Backbone bond lengths (Angstrom), bond angles and torsions (degrees), N, CA, C in turn:
res aa  C-N    CA-C-N  psi(-1)  N-CA   C-N-CA  omega(-1)  CA-C   N-CA-C  phi
1 M - - - 1.442 - - 1.548 110.80 -
2 V 1.372 115.08 -36.39 1.421 119.49 -179.67 1.511 109.79 -63.75
3 H 1.384 113.93 -45.77 1.473 119.13 179.56 1.534 111.24 -62.42
4 L 1.385 116.82 -40.68 1.403 120.25 -179.23 1.550 110.04 -63.97
5 A 1.325 117.37 -43.59 1.436 118.83 178.70 1.511 112.14 -62.03
6 R 1.325 115.19 -39.49 1.454 118.72 177.98 1.511 111.90 -61.95
7 L 1.348 115.07 -44.16 1.460 118.70 179.88 1.514 111.57 -64.02
8 I 1.355 115.90 -38.56 1.483 118.78 179.37 1.548 107.70 -66.76
9 G 1.326 119.03 -41.23 1.460 120.68 176.54 1.447 112.76 -58.48
10 L 1.345 119.08 -45.92 1.471 122.77 177.61 1.518 111.20 -63.44
11 L 1.317 118.32 -38.64 1.466 120.13 179.09 1.510 109.84 -66.40
12 V 1.299 119.45 -44.84 1.459 122.01 178.21 1.549 111.01 -59.19
13 A 1.362 115.03 -44.88 1.468 119.63 179.03 1.518 110.24 -61.99
14 W 1.296 116.72 -41.10 1.479 122.07 179.72 1.499 109.63 -62.35
15 L 1.348 117.22 -46.50 1.473 120.80 -179.50 1.486 111.04 -63.70
16 L 1.315 116.68 -37.44 1.518 119.31 177.12 1.513 111.40 -64.90
17 A 1.337 113.11 -41.10 1.521 116.64 -179.83 1.499 110.43 -65.28
18 V 1.337 118.63 -42.12 1.422 121.73 -179.78 1.486 111.32 -63.01
19 S 1.373 115.29 -43.25 1.453 119.98 179.19 1.509 111.17 -63.60
20 A 1.365 117.30 -45.65 1.446 120.77 -179.99 1.516 113.31 -61.98
21 W 1.348 117.06 -31.54 1.408 119.28 -175.96 1.517 113.02 -100.10
22 A 1.323 117.60 20.99 1.498 118.76 176.99 1.504 108.81 -63.52
23 Q 1.347 115.49 147.96 1.452 118.22 177.29 1.523 109.47 -88.46
24 V 1.358 115.64 120.90 1.442 124.47 -176.55 1.490 111.87 -102.85
25 S 1.308 118.09 134.18 1.468 122.15 175.78 1.488 109.29 -77.85
26 V 1.320 117.70 122.08 1.471 123.71 179.95 1.511 110.06 -90.31
27 S 1.320 117.07 -37.38 1.485 118.64 -169.31 1.528 112.15 -132.80
28 G 1.331 119.55 -1.10 1.462 122.01 -164.57 1.541 113.91 -53.46
29 N 1.285 115.28 122.66 1.483 119.66 178.52 1.526 110.22 -144.00
30 G 1.349 118.46 14.93 1.452 119.32 -175.80 1.536 114.12 79.04
31 G 1.332 116.89 13.09 1.446 119.25 -178.45 1.550 111.72 -113.18
32 F 1.312 116.71 -160.62 1.445 123.18 -177.93 1.517 105.90 -108.33
33 D 1.318 117.77 84.82 1.443 124.77 177.54 1.512 109.75 -101.29
34 Y 1.342 117.63 132.15 1.453 120.06 -161.64 1.548 109.37 -154.46
35 Q 1.321 116.31 156.02 1.475 123.07 167.58 1.529 111.41 55.46
36 A 1.323 115.26 73.79 1.463 121.59 -179.98 1.513 110.75 -91.74
37 D 1.347 115.04 142.76 1.480 121.84 171.56 1.488 105.94 -122.32
38 V 1.360 117.27 137.43 1.447 121.64 -173.70 1.512 111.58 -128.80
39 I 1.314 117.98 141.02 1.416 124.18 170.26 1.520 111.27 -131.29
40 S 1.281 116.40 159.72 1.518 123.01 168.55 1.537 105.70 -114.54
41 P 1.317 117.93 114.21 1.507 118.80 -176.25 1.505 112.83 -59.95
42 W 1.299 113.78 154.21 1.486 121.82 -177.84 1.527 109.50 -55.87
43 E 1.323 113.85 137.64 1.486 122.98 174.81 1.566 110.46 58.00
44 Q 1.341 118.40 20.82 1.439 122.11 177.83 1.556 107.61 -132.53
45 P 1.341 117.47 70.68 1.477 119.46 -170.99 1.568 111.79 -65.91
46 D 1.345 119.32 -18.50 1.431 120.51 -177.74 1.532 111.61 -91.69
47 Q 1.317 116.71 -6.34 1.467 120.28 -175.25 1.545 108.20 -96.05
48 R 1.359 115.53 145.43 1.449 123.33 171.62 1.513 107.68 -133.59
49 I 1.307 117.28 139.89 1.439 123.16 174.89 1.545 107.68 -124.57
50 V 1.308 118.44 125.72 1.429 124.13 179.41 1.501 111.82 -120.70
51 V 1.332 117.55 126.50 1.453 122.46 170.94 1.554 107.29 -108.81
52 F 1.300 116.40 134.93 1.488 119.52 -176.66 1.541 109.76 -142.59
53 E 1.325 115.32 162.76 1.445 121.56 173.86 1.501 110.51 -85.27
54 R 1.315 115.88 141.45 1.492 121.12 168.16 1.509 104.52 -119.07
55 L 1.346 116.94 114.72 1.449 122.55 -171.32 1.498 112.36 -103.62
56 N 1.318 113.95 153.31 1.479 121.49 166.02 1.503 106.19 -83.58
57 P 1.355 118.04 115.15 1.466 118.51 -174.62 1.536 113.49 -60.09
58 A 1.318 118.45 -26.00 1.435 120.43 -176.52 1.542 111.59 -78.99
59 T 1.336 116.69 -36.79 1.453 119.15 -175.60 1.531 113.07 -111.26
60 L 1.381 117.48 -12.40 1.458 123.18 -175.71 1.546 110.67 59.02
61 S 1.310 118.11 24.13 1.440 122.69 170.64 1.486 108.81 -85.45
62 G 1.336 117.45 138.32 1.458 119.39 -171.43 1.485 116.35 -123.93
63 D 1.328 115.56 162.81 1.408 126.21 166.01 1.549 107.87 -124.05
64 L 1.313 117.18 162.14 1.453 121.20 -179.26 1.518 111.17 -108.54
65 Y 1.330 115.36 132.57 1.480 122.24 -179.90 1.494 108.79 -123.51
66 V 1.332 114.70 155.60 1.452 122.92 -178.25 1.534 109.87 -127.39
67 T 1.328 114.85 141.63 1.489 120.98 175.88 1.521 106.73 -142.14
68 R 1.360 113.89 157.18 1.483 119.15 -172.04 1.551 108.79 -135.65
69 S 1.341 113.45 146.74 1.464 120.34 172.45 1.534 108.92 -122.22
70 E 1.323 116.42 138.80 1.439 122.37 175.02 1.507 115.06 -103.23
71 D 1.350 115.70 0.73 1.502 122.60 -176.58 1.491 113.24 -129.47
72 S 1.326 114.66 45.25 1.486 122.87 174.49 1.536 111.94 63.27
73 G 1.277 117.57 25.78 1.486 119.63 174.02 1.541 115.65 98.25
74 E 1.336 116.47 6.81 1.472 119.30 179.96 1.519 111.24 -75.19
75 T 1.329 118.18 -42.54 1.444 123.87 179.45 1.522 109.93 -129.79
76 W 1.339 117.42 155.07 1.417 121.74 -173.19 1.530 113.70 -135.49
77 S 1.305 117.03 145.93 1.443 122.67 175.48 1.558 109.94 -69.29
78 D 1.305 113.40 159.12 1.496 116.25 173.48 1.513 110.30 -64.64
79 P 1.330 119.22 131.94 1.452 120.28 -178.06 1.527 111.02 -59.29
80 T 1.344 116.39 143.31 1.467 120.54 173.17 1.506 106.92 -127.57
81 V 1.336 115.68 164.64 1.457 120.62 -176.73 1.507 111.11 -70.93
82 A 1.332 118.19 130.62 1.441 123.74 168.87 1.528 110.28 -95.01
83 V 1.306 116.59 -52.55 1.488 123.31 175.91 1.521 108.33 -142.26
84 A 1.303 116.68 119.90 1.456 121.42 177.62 1.533 111.10 -144.91
85 T 1.340 117.13 111.89 1.480 123.12 -179.95 1.539 106.58 -134.42
86 P 1.333 117.10 175.88 1.444 118.32 173.47 1.523 113.06 -63.14
87 A 1.322 119.17 -16.69 1.466 122.32 179.30 1.516 110.34 -75.61
88 N 1.315 113.95 -179.66 1.475 120.96 -177.97 1.507 107.98 -104.19
89 E 1.312 119.59 109.30 1.461 123.96 179.95 1.514 109.65 -110.69
90 R 1.339 116.24 126.36 1.489 121.91 -174.47 1.533 109.83 -149.03
91 H 1.341 111.00 171.10 1.478 122.32 173.36 1.521 113.30 50.37
92 S 1.318 113.99 75.00 1.455 121.27 -176.83 1.517 111.93 -80.62
93 A 1.342 116.06 148.16 1.465 122.60 171.03 1.513 107.66 -136.46
94 L 1.338 117.47 109.21 1.476 123.03 -174.84 1.531 108.81 -101.00
95 V 1.355 116.30 130.40 1.472 121.61 -178.72 1.524 106.51 -136.09
96 Q 1.342 114.25 136.50 1.454 120.27 171.45 1.505 110.25 -88.61
97 T 1.332 117.49 130.32 1.448 120.29 -178.53 1.526 113.97 -120.48
98 G 1.308 117.39 -0.74 1.470 122.46 176.03 1.478 109.61 -168.05
99 E 1.321 118.81 171.20 1.464 121.75 -178.12 1.507 112.23 -56.08
100 T 1.312 115.80 -34.55 1.499 119.94 176.42 1.529 108.75 -130.89
101 A 1.317 116.97 47.13 1.454 122.29 -179.51 1.513 109.35 -142.40
102 F 1.336 116.37 121.80 1.459 123.92 177.49 1.544 109.27 -131.15
103 Q 1.321 115.11 137.79 1.465 122.12 179.31 1.520 109.36 -117.66
104 L 1.307 115.15 131.90 1.475 121.97 179.31 1.511 109.24 -116.31
105 F 1.315 117.92 121.79 1.445 123.79 -179.95 1.512 108.19 -112.01
106 Y 1.348 115.37 145.24 1.449 118.11 -174.96 1.513 109.10 -166.01
107 L 1.319 118.38 164.24 1.456 119.92 174.85 1.516 109.54 -91.62
108 S 1.324 116.28 149.02 1.464 122.26 178.90 1.518 109.29 -155.05
109 N 1.365 115.00 146.07 1.423 118.69 174.12 1.554 112.32 -108.55
110 A 1.331 113.85 30.22 1.452 119.98 -178.34 1.527 113.96 -59.75
111 S 1.345 115.77 -26.54 1.472 119.26 179.69 1.482 112.52 -96.51
112 G 1.334 119.66 11.04 1.449 124.52 177.17 1.502 114.47 105.32
113 G 1.329 117.73 -26.90 1.495 123.12 173.37 1.500 107.84 -135.39
114 F 1.320 117.31 163.37 1.432 120.84 -175.62 1.565 111.60 -71.27
115 R 1.318 113.95 125.67 1.451 122.31 172.36 1.493 107.09 -130.92
116 I 1.339 116.50 165.35 1.446 121.02 172.54 1.526 108.95 -92.34
117 H 1.312 115.58 128.60 1.466 122.07 -174.71 1.527 109.94 -113.15
118 R 1.334 116.40 164.33 1.432 121.97 175.72 1.505 111.25 -130.47
119 A 1.358 116.47 142.36 1.468 122.42 169.21 1.519 107.08 -128.87
120 S 1.295 118.44 148.71 1.454 121.69 -179.42 1.513 110.88 -121.44
121 S 1.356 114.74 161.19 1.460 122.28 -176.16 1.518 111.46 -154.66
122 V 1.317 116.99 147.80 1.471 119.26 173.26 1.485 112.81 -94.53
123 D 1.356 118.16 -9.59 1.432 120.68 -175.50 1.546 113.96 -138.02
124 A 1.329 116.31 5.48 1.472 123.47 -175.61 1.514 111.17 54.79
125 T 1.286 118.99 31.56 1.466 124.30 173.14 1.521 110.35 -124.19
126 T 1.297 118.59 -50.21 1.477 123.42 179.29 1.531 106.88 -108.50
127 F 1.326 116.59 122.28 1.492 120.79 -179.09 1.460 111.78 -113.03
128 V 1.377 115.06 146.32 1.441 122.26 177.52 1.525 107.01 -111.77
129 E 1.321 115.55 124.02 1.461 120.61 -177.99 1.551 109.72 -71.94
130 K 1.342 115.40 136.03 1.438 122.15 -179.19 1.533 112.25 -113.58
131 G 1.311 119.17 -1.29 1.431 121.08 177.07 1.504 114.17 88.83
132 S 1.307 117.09 -172.23 1.443 123.78 -173.98 1.545 109.60 -80.53
133 M 1.318 115.01 160.48 1.461 121.19 -177.59 1.508 110.02 -113.22
134 D 1.337 115.53 143.71 1.454 122.72 178.89 1.515 108.10 -84.37
135 L 1.330 117.69 112.40 1.449 121.56 177.25 1.545 112.61 -111.86
136 G 1.337 113.19 13.06 1.486 118.50 176.74 1.485 116.22 95.65
137 W 1.337 120.25 4.40 1.443 121.67 -175.78 1.526 109.57 -101.09
138 P 1.347 117.34 129.20 1.470 120.89 -178.53 1.494 112.27 -71.05
139 T 1.337 117.85 -26.62 1.478 121.71 178.96 1.505 108.60 -118.93
140 A 1.360 114.08 158.57 1.436 120.94 -179.66 1.539 111.58 -69.87
141 G 1.348 114.37 161.56 1.441 118.58 177.15 1.513 117.21 147.91
142 E 1.333 117.21 9.68 1.431 120.82 -179.34 1.511 111.64 -90.31
143 I 1.317 118.80 130.08 1.451 123.27 -176.62 1.519 112.43 -138.56
144 N 1.324 115.44 167.59 1.458 123.53 167.53 1.534 116.78 53.76
145 P 1.367 114.73 60.96 1.479 117.27 -178.52 1.516 111.48 -73.16
146 H 1.294 114.80 144.65 1.503 121.97 168.08 1.520 107.31 -131.96
147 V 1.336 115.21 124.42 1.465 120.41 -170.17 1.524 108.59 -126.29
148 I 1.397 114.36 133.93 1.440 120.04 172.24 1.502 108.22 -125.53
149 R 1.331 117.18 161.28 1.457 123.96 179.06 1.516 108.68 -116.71
150 R 1.309 115.93 123.08 1.476 122.09 175.53 1.520 108.55 -74.01
151 P 1.339 116.63 160.04 1.469 119.05 178.60 1.528 114.12 -62.07
152 D 1.345 116.94 -20.22 1.460 118.31 178.25 1.523 112.66 -89.29
153 G 1.327 117.53 6.25 1.437 125.43 175.80 1.510 115.42 90.63
154 I 1.314 119.12 -5.39 1.464 120.80 176.53 1.549 109.31 -69.90
155 L 1.341 116.40 134.18 1.418 123.16 173.81 1.541 109.94 -91.02
156 I 1.297 117.14 136.69 1.467 122.09 175.31 1.537 107.28 -121.90
157 M 1.319 115.08 128.22 1.458 120.60 179.66 1.495 110.72 -121.65
158 T 1.337 117.53 132.56 1.477 123.43 165.77 1.517 108.20 -105.53
159 Y 1.299 115.46 148.92 1.454 120.85 -179.20 1.513 109.10 -156.26
160 H 1.351 116.54 170.46 1.454 123.08 -176.54 1.529 109.12 -121.56
161 R 1.326 115.82 135.39 1.463 120.38 170.61 1.530 107.07 -89.10
162 L 1.355 116.36 131.42 1.459 120.28 -177.85 1.536 112.30 -50.37
163 S 1.307 115.10 126.93 1.495 122.90 178.84 1.515 110.78 61.59
164 G 1.338 117.95 23.92 1.439 120.32 -177.77 1.522 112.34 -137.84
165 A 1.336 113.67 -155.24 1.449 120.47 -177.21 1.509 112.00 -85.54
166 A 1.321 116.03 -179.68 1.426 124.59 175.10 1.533 110.87 -100.89
167 Y 1.328 117.25 154.09 1.468 121.43 -173.52 1.509 111.70 -141.54
168 I 1.310 116.42 167.98 1.466 120.00 -177.80 1.535 107.21 -136.09
169 A 1.351 116.02 147.33 1.454 120.17 175.73 1.540 108.81 -145.53
170 Q 1.327 115.61 159.67 1.469 121.59 -178.22 1.503 110.25 -125.54
171 S 1.392 114.19 150.65 1.432 120.38 176.62 1.523 108.78 -133.17
172 A 1.300 117.43 135.65 1.482 122.79 179.23 1.519 109.71 -106.56
173 D 1.325 119.41 3.18 1.486 120.65 -175.59 1.544 110.32 -129.19
174 D 1.359 116.84 41.90 1.442 123.39 175.18 1.498 113.20 63.19
175 G 1.351 117.97 30.25 1.421 121.67 174.12 1.490 117.32 90.13
176 V 1.342 116.84 4.33 1.457 118.97 177.66 1.500 111.98 -72.63
177 T 1.336 118.62 -41.80 1.493 121.60 174.00 1.523 106.61 -130.49
178 W 1.298 113.38 158.32 1.492 122.92 -176.46 1.553 109.26 -135.87
179 D 1.339 114.92 153.37 1.450 116.91 174.21 1.507 109.58 -66.25
180 T 1.298 115.14 154.61 1.484 121.93 -179.23 1.505 111.98 -112.50
181 D 1.300 117.80 28.11 1.463 122.34 -176.98 1.482 112.71 -73.33
182 R 1.315 120.09 -20.47 1.481 123.48 178.82 1.548 110.99 54.03
183 V 1.361 114.69 52.55 1.462 119.31 -178.55 1.559 107.47 -75.02
184 Q 1.362 115.74 122.55 1.446 122.38 -178.70 1.526 109.33 -84.52
185 V 1.383 115.80 132.22 1.440 120.95 -175.00 1.535 112.63 -112.84
186 S 1.285 116.82 -9.22 1.510 121.00 178.15 1.533 107.49 -119.49
187 P 1.332 117.49 147.37 1.463 120.77 179.04 1.523 113.54 -60.08
188 A 1.333 116.91 -36.15 1.456 122.61 -175.77 1.542 107.42 -149.82
189 N 1.374 114.26 -154.78 1.469 118.97 179.70 1.515 111.06 -55.21
190 A 1.311 116.08 127.48 1.471 121.55 -177.41 1.517 109.43 -151.76
191 A 1.321 118.67 131.72 1.462 124.25 -176.86 1.530 111.11 -105.79
192 L 1.323 114.41 158.90 1.488 124.02 175.97 1.526 112.41 46.90
193 P 1.306 119.66 57.29 1.426 122.41 172.96 1.530 113.26 -69.96
194 R 1.300 117.38 124.31 1.471 119.70 -176.75 1.531 109.12 -136.80
195 L 1.317 115.05 149.82 1.463 121.51 -165.33 1.504 111.72 -128.43
196 A 1.346 117.10 146.35 1.461 123.67 166.03 1.527 107.56 -128.86
197 F 1.359 115.84 153.81 1.453 120.89 -178.53 1.528 107.77 -130.00
198 R 1.371 114.45 128.59 1.452 121.58 178.63 1.521 108.90 -104.54
199 E 1.286 118.27 113.22 1.475 120.74 -171.66 1.545 110.38 -69.55
200 S 1.358 118.70 -31.18 1.478 119.99 -172.17 1.533 111.73 -60.96
201 D 1.324 118.59 -31.17 1.469 118.68 179.23 1.527 112.08 -133.20
202 N 1.380 115.44 19.89 1.464 120.25 178.92 1.518 112.51 53.50
203 R 1.291 116.74 37.87 1.487 119.80 -176.79 1.554 110.38 -99.81
204 Y 1.309 114.96 129.32 1.410 121.84 172.80 1.552 110.38 -97.56
205 L 1.315 116.85 137.24 1.467 120.75 176.45 1.523 106.54 -119.48
206 L 1.354 117.18 119.29 1.428 124.91 177.78 1.522 109.48 -102.88
207 V 1.303 116.40 138.22 1.494 121.48 173.35 1.520 108.86 -129.17
208 Y 1.310 116.65 137.29 1.461 119.36 177.16 1.540 108.56 -151.52
209 Q 1.323 115.47 172.12 1.490 118.29 -179.23 1.558 108.76 -127.85
210 T 1.337 113.20 151.58 1.429 121.84 175.94 1.500 112.21 -132.25
211 G 1.325 117.20 161.68 1.425 121.14 178.32 1.523 112.34 113.48
212 A 1.343 115.68 179.78 1.441 120.03 -178.25 1.555 111.03 -110.76
213 S 1.362 115.61 -70.50 1.470 118.65 179.82 1.532 110.84 -99.50
214 Q 1.336 116.77 -49.74 1.492 119.34 175.12 1.508 106.88 -93.61
215 L 1.270 118.67 102.74 1.444 123.57 -172.17 1.530 111.31 -90.35
216 Q 1.344 114.22 145.87 1.467 121.75 176.28 1.525 110.78 -110.29
217 M 1.325 116.65 150.62 1.445 121.75 -178.72 1.531 107.17 -112.24
218 W 1.381 116.12 136.52 1.443 121.72 179.72 1.511 111.44 -130.41
219 S 1.320 115.19 154.38 1.447 121.34 173.90 1.533 109.89 -128.04
220 R 1.364 114.31 150.74 1.452 121.49 171.84 1.528 107.07 -139.90
221 T 1.329 116.74 153.66 1.478 119.49 176.06 1.488 108.99 -132.91
222 T 1.342 113.04 156.43 1.453 122.50 174.27 1.513 109.80 -160.58
223 T 1.352 115.86 161.00 1.469 118.86 169.63 1.533 109.34 -108.71
224 D 1.307 117.06 3.47 1.470 122.97 179.03 1.538 107.79 -128.32
225 P 1.341 119.76 106.87 1.445 121.83 -177.14 1.515 115.02 -62.44
226 A 1.337 116.67 -10.14 1.472 120.27 175.57 1.507 113.76 -92.85
227 D 1.355 117.50 -2.88 1.476 122.94 -174.89 1.518 109.50 -129.73
228 W 1.322 117.33 106.72 1.454 124.84 178.26 1.508 110.71 -117.45
229 S 1.301 115.30 54.55 1.485 120.03 -178.36 1.508 114.22 -92.84
230 S 1.320 118.06 -4.11 1.472 121.00 -178.29 1.565 108.63 -67.89
231 T 1.319 113.84 154.14 1.475 121.32 -177.20 1.548 108.76 -74.73
232 P 1.313 118.30 126.50 1.463 118.73 175.73 1.524 113.11 -58.61
233 I 1.336 118.81 142.20 1.444 125.17 179.49 1.507 107.90 -110.07
234 E 1.340 118.12 126.12 1.435 119.85 173.74 1.543 108.08 -75.72
235 I 1.329 114.57 124.92 1.456 120.25 -171.55 1.513 112.35 -72.01
236 I 1.339 114.91 -43.39 1.472 120.25 179.13 1.520 107.08 -146.63
237 S 1.272 117.27 136.65 1.474 119.91 -177.55 1.560 108.26 -94.78
238 G 1.322 114.57 144.45 1.435 120.74 178.43 1.506 113.14 79.30
239 G 1.312 115.65 163.38 1.454 121.31 176.75 1.506 112.56 80.22
240 N 1.326 114.91 -176.07 1.454 122.90 -178.79 1.517 108.26 -116.36
241 N 1.343 117.59 112.39 1.457 122.38 -170.14 1.516 112.45 -124.76
242 H 1.334 117.05 125.01 1.455 122.44 -174.15 1.530 112.65 -130.91
243 D 1.300 116.95 164.68 1.482 125.09 156.82 1.578 113.03 62.43
244 G 1.290 119.49 43.96 1.431 122.28 -177.68 1.522 111.77 -69.91
245 L 1.397 114.28 139.69 1.453 121.32 173.23 1.502 108.88 -133.81
246 P 1.356 119.23 116.48 1.447 120.86 178.22 1.546 111.90 -89.61
247 L 1.297 116.33 148.29 1.444 123.07 175.34 1.498 109.54 -138.74
248 V 1.371 116.37 156.11 1.462 120.10 173.18 1.535 106.42 -102.49
249 L 1.333 116.98 128.01 1.430 121.64 178.38 1.563 112.08 -82.90
250 S 1.300 114.93 163.53 1.470 116.93 -175.88 1.536 113.22 -65.46
251 D 1.333 116.81 -18.70 1.450 119.29 177.87 1.513 112.73 -92.59
252 G 1.329 116.76 4.32 1.430 122.04 174.90 1.513 116.75 97.33
253 R 1.329 117.87 -9.01 1.433 121.68 177.02 1.503 111.30 -75.35
254 F 1.323 116.37 157.34 1.477 120.35 170.56 1.524 107.42 -95.39
255 V 1.346 114.00 147.82 1.480 120.89 172.67 1.487 106.10 -131.07
256 L 1.323 116.43 142.50 1.469 123.79 175.31 1.500 107.91 -116.37
257 L 1.347 114.45 131.25 1.477 123.22 171.38 1.495 107.28 -108.14
258 W 1.353 117.60 134.69 1.417 120.08 177.03 1.498 112.96 -156.97
259 A 1.340 117.30 171.31 1.485 122.72 179.38 1.518 108.53 -105.20
260 R 1.358 114.94 131.54 1.478 122.02 -176.91 1.533 106.88 -136.38
261 V 1.308 117.26 140.73 1.477 121.06 -179.65 1.538 108.33 -68.66
262 A 1.325 113.91 127.32 1.490 121.62 175.73 1.518 105.62 -165.35
263 E 1.286 116.75 152.95 1.494 122.14 177.69 1.515 112.04 52.79
264 G 1.320 117.10 38.70 1.463 121.71 172.08 1.497 115.01 87.85
265 N 1.367 120.01 -2.33 1.444 121.48 -179.54 1.506 108.17 -167.62
266 F 1.324 118.65 -175.34 1.456 120.98 176.16 1.508 113.74 -71.96
267 Q 1.323 117.71 131.01 1.448 123.75 173.71 1.530 108.13 -121.05
268 I 1.332 118.49 164.81 1.451 122.24 -177.48 1.531 108.24 -94.14
269 F 1.331 115.09 131.72 1.434 124.57 -179.35 1.537 109.79 -123.67
270 S 1.326 115.91 161.60 1.468 120.86 171.25 1.503 110.91 -136.40
271 S 1.294 115.44 157.82 1.493 121.97 174.29 1.512 107.28 -149.88
272 E 1.324 116.94 154.50 1.493 121.34 -173.33 1.535 109.20 -125.31
273 S 1.342 113.37 155.63 1.468 119.61 -178.46 1.526 107.99 -153.50
274 D 1.352 115.50 143.24 1.471 119.52 177.87 1.542 109.13 -77.18
275 H 1.343 118.72 -41.97 1.451 121.39 -172.46 1.545 112.29 -131.20
276 G 1.301 119.66 3.61 1.462 121.63 -178.12 1.500 114.33 76.33
277 L 1.328 116.06 10.97 1.473 122.23 -179.99 1.539 112.88 -98.31
278 S 1.279 115.98 -18.53 1.484 124.13 171.05 1.512 108.89 -152.97
279 W 1.300 116.01 155.97 1.467 121.12 -172.88 1.497 110.41 -126.23
280 G 1.369 114.66 143.93 1.460 120.40 175.25 1.528 112.08 -73.59
281 P 1.325 115.81 -176.80 1.449 120.39 -176.13 1.552 110.19 -68.14
282 A 1.326 114.39 152.78 1.454 120.10 177.76 1.577 108.41 -74.22
283 T 1.272 116.75 130.49 1.471 122.75 178.37 1.513 108.77 -116.10
284 Q 1.294 116.62 123.01 1.482 120.92 177.67 1.495 110.11 -74.58
285 Q 1.360 116.00 124.57 1.447 122.07 -177.69 1.513 113.21 -104.33
286 I 1.320 118.46 -30.91 1.461 121.90 -179.45 1.536 106.63 -124.53
287 S 1.325 115.52 132.79 1.466 121.40 176.66 1.522 108.54 -127.11
288 R 1.310 115.48 107.37 1.505 122.19 172.45 1.524 105.50 -133.80
289 P 1.318 116.46 83.20 1.468 121.53 -171.93 1.544 112.90 -53.64
290 N 1.358 113.45 131.53 1.486 121.51 176.51 1.557 112.22 73.13
291 L 1.315 118.04 3.57 1.464 120.00 176.01 1.531 109.60 -117.89
292 A 1.305 118.15 142.90 1.447 124.54 -176.46 1.536 111.13 -74.87
293 N 1.344 113.97 137.55 1.447 122.74 175.26 1.528 107.96 -136.08
294 V 1.336 117.70 110.99 1.470 119.76 -168.71 1.522 109.25 -137.01
295 Q 1.337 113.24 172.97 1.492 122.70 172.74 1.506 112.62 48.08
296 P 1.329 118.27 60.10 1.496 117.69 176.42 1.502 113.52 -72.97
297 H 1.306 116.86 137.61 1.464 123.97 169.32 1.531 106.79 -131.46
298 G 1.345 116.74 157.59 1.408 116.55 -175.90 1.522 114.07 -164.60
299 L 1.325 115.62 169.69 1.472 123.71 175.84 1.518 109.42 -122.66
300 D 1.325 115.96 136.12 1.461 120.59 175.19 1.516 109.62 -77.53
301 L 1.323 117.27 123.45 1.440 122.67 -179.13 1.541 112.51 -99.77
302 G 1.327 116.47 -1.78 1.467 120.45 -173.08 1.508 112.87 85.20
303 D 1.332 116.23 162.80 1.464 122.46 179.90 1.485 113.85 54.38
304 G 1.351 115.02 33.61 1.446 120.45 175.27 1.537 114.82 74.67
305 M 1.346 116.81 14.37 1.475 119.47 -179.05 1.513 107.72 -102.47
306 I 1.342 116.46 139.44 1.422 125.43 175.27 1.509 111.69 -121.67
307 D 1.320 116.18 128.97 1.471 123.55 173.38 1.547 105.27 -86.13
308 L 1.344 117.38 103.02 1.464 124.82 -166.97 1.541 111.43 -103.26
309 Y 1.369 115.54 133.66 1.427 123.01 175.03 1.523 108.51 -127.28
310 W 1.344 117.51 143.09 1.473 119.73 -179.05 1.514 110.76 -159.09
311 G 1.319 115.46 164.99 1.456 123.26 171.97 1.487 110.61 -84.10
312 A 1.336 117.45 119.38 1.486 123.37 -170.81 1.511 108.20 -116.12
313 G 1.327 117.41 115.13 1.457 121.82 176.14 1.511 110.19 -64.84
314 Q 1.336 115.77 136.93 1.449 120.94 -179.09 1.538 112.76 -100.75
315 D 1.338 116.56 -9.82 1.401 121.48 177.19 1.540 110.28 -147.07
316 G 1.297 117.55 174.86 1.485 120.25 179.45 1.490 113.85 -80.37
317 G 1.378 118.23 -6.88 1.429 119.89 -173.81 1.539 114.23 -86.40
318 G 1.335 116.84 -14.44 1.462 120.99 178.18 1.535 114.62 76.28
319 S 1.377 118.25 19.10 1.416 119.54 178.13 1.528 113.11 -115.73
320 D 1.334 117.19 10.23 1.453 120.21 178.90 1.551 107.78 -138.41
321 Y 1.306 116.92 109.40 1.469 121.49 178.30 1.516 108.98 -123.98
322 N 1.300 115.12 144.05 1.496 123.74 167.32 1.483 109.38 -116.26
323 I 1.321 115.75 158.06 1.487 119.87 168.14 1.526 106.24 -89.78
324 L 1.343 115.74 122.59 1.462 120.93 175.29 1.482 110.47 -112.06
325 R 1.377 114.55 158.75 1.431 120.55 -177.71 1.531 107.20 -138.13
326 T 1.356 118.09 141.41 1.427 124.91 173.11 1.496 110.16 -154.83
327 L 1.345 115.82 167.93 1.444 120.61 170.14 1.515 108.84 -97.33
328 V 1.328 116.20 141.05 1.480 120.69 175.11 1.526 107.90 -130.76
329 S 1.351 112.66 147.12 1.456 120.01 179.34 1.493 107.58 -106.30
330 L 1.378 116.95 134.44 1.464 120.41 173.74 1.520 112.89 -86.26
331 D 1.326 117.15 -2.86 1.469 122.96 178.86 1.467 109.61 -85.89
332 R 1.319 117.66 101.72 1.461 122.49 179.42 1.518 113.45 -61.43
333 R 1.357 114.88 -29.97 1.499 118.47 -178.38 1.525 109.13 -67.30
334 F 1.370 116.39 -36.59 1.438 119.23 -178.55 1.540 110.93 -66.17
335 K 1.356 115.25 -41.55 1.470 119.42 178.35 1.534 110.76 -64.67
336 D 1.370 115.56 -43.71 1.460 117.63 -177.80 1.542 112.68 -60.55
337 R 1.313 116.59 -35.34 1.423 120.21 -176.99 1.556 111.16 -59.32
338 F 1.352 115.61 -40.03 1.483 117.91 -179.20 1.546 110.17 -86.29
339 E 1.295 120.23 -29.65 1.445 119.84 176.72 1.516 112.49 -67.46
340 L 1.374 117.01 -31.48 1.437 120.23 176.30 1.509 112.74 -72.11
């Protein structure tokens, strides 16, 4: 009877884990939904807000849509327009800056060349476009913003100059204005620069990618956002690695989520680091053989759990993506117990 009770207990735990880790469709509508950014509003731990691109598959021109969950990501509202104009709006970065203040940053070619734009909202549902931001460049070419908010309220943005290096800027007024120092954070051409900040030691972790077809992932760290003289660290050698997103876990470690070719297409992987100077082994978190899984974003839930969102290919042709969501555990021992 003791063995039977133990087996029943393990079965119940396994069923709960499978249920908790079900893949939920956040945006699926048979279109090209891509590049989701997610936040959990202040003092609202059960709420999730996701902004994502909805692309025209023929032109890859996009609009930005927003959807909301009131039950920790299990069910989602019908997506509504956040920003949609005749221009191309892509690569959203949503940040909360006050109890009723949200800032949305994104690339747009509304002015004829790509600039980073801002829209604001009091409820993260209806956004008011504020136009392009002056980052100190006389010509257009800024793309792919990633924005984090420090505990002191300062916003830090990393971005890429087309066919060039990656840069960083700071804002002390909730993203209305930014410094124009054009501080370079990568040694040379580098795409998708993204940043995490660890308050305990004031350490910034930067992740970016280089290359053309077979991409490499790199990390750099600093405690001074104006000084990026540290030697870049290759996070994983070999393979094709894209779309890195760094996070700080509740225990102080860094984790990186990214897309790596495996099982016939891109799958989502993770790796962890204490200081960003060396990285642990790559752990595959999402397995959808022969289907693309790209652009992971996530929230740290504590205890090694990540609330994960990504662009999930629905066919082999690459013209139909949904935003999916699931929970993943960084604790390999927990996974092994149920796989055995």
